[in-house]
Structures are given as structure tokens and as C-alpha cells.
C-alpha positions as CSV (number, residue, x, y, z in Angstrom):
1,X,5.4,-4.0,-2.5
2,X,4.7,-4.9,-6.1
3,X,3.3,-2.3,-8.5
4,X,2.0,-2.1,-12.0
5,X,2.6,0.9,-14.4
6,X,-0.7,2.0,-15.8
7,X,0.5,3.9,-18.9
8,X,-1.3,3.0,-22.1
9,X,1.3,0.5,-23.5
10,X,3.5,-0.3,-20.6
11,X,1.8,-2.3,-17.8
12,X,5.3,-3.2,-16.4
13,X,5.2,-4.9,-13.1
14,X,8.0,-3.9,-10.7
15,X,9.0,-4.0,-7.0
16,X,9.0,-0.7,-5.1
17,X,9.0,0.7,-1.6
18,X,5.9,1.2,0.4
19,X,5.7,4.9,-0.6
20,X,6.4,4.5,-4.3
21,X,4.8,7.3,-6.2
22,X,6.1,6.8,-9.8
23,X,7.5,4.1,-12.0
24,X,11.3,4.4,-11.8
25,X,12.0,3.8,-15.5
26,X,9.7,6.2,-17.2
27,X,8.8,8.5,-14.2
28,X,5.1,8.3,-14.8
29,X,3.0,8.6,-11.7
30,X,0.2,6.3,-13.0
31,X,1.0,3.2,-10.9
32,X,-1.2,1.0,-8.8
33,X,-0.6,-2.0,-6.6
34,X,-0.3,-5.2,-8.6
35,X,-3.1,-7.7,-8.6
36,X,-2.6,-11.2,-7.0
37,X,-2.2,-12.6,-10.5
38,X,0.4,-10.0,-11.5
39,X,2.3,-10.6,-8.3
40,X,2.4,-14.4,-8.9
41,X,3.6,-13.8,-12.5
42,X,6.3,-11.3,-11.2
43,X,7.7,-13.8,-8.7
44,X,7.5,-16.7,-11.2
45,X,9.6,-14.7,-13.7
46,X,12.1,-13.7,-11.0
47,X,12.4,-17.3,-9.8
48,X,12.9,-18.6,-13.4
49,X,15.7,-16.1,-13.9
50,X,17.8,-17.5,-11.0
51,X,20.6,-19.8,-11.9
52,X,20.0,-23.5,-11.0
53,X,21.1,-24.5,-7.6
54,X,24.6,-26.1,-7.5
55,X,24.4,-29.7,-6.4
56,X,27.1,-30.9,-4.1
57,X,28.1,-34.5,-4.6
């Protein structure tokens, strides 16, 4: 599941388990499920970070 940290300045979007209760980096318990738009942005950023596929010739 994808979550969003709701601390004042963070709003970091991250993947977590179904029973996630806190943001793993800062430990704050103010998290919520990410919106559809936040999920799309999260997966877009993750996909862009992947190396280009190797082409066999």
C-alpha cells in the first residue's frame, strides 16, 4: 500500500505494509493512504529511476 506522511513539511510518499502505523524514516504516526494522484506520481518516479532496458541485437 502507498502512504503519505502528513507532517507539516514532509508529505513524503512511500510504500508500506497493510498495517503500517508510522513513517519509517521519521517515525511520525501521522500517515494516511496516498491519493490516486500521489500513487500515480510515486509509480511514475519509481519507473523513471529504473535503468533503460537492455536491447538484444
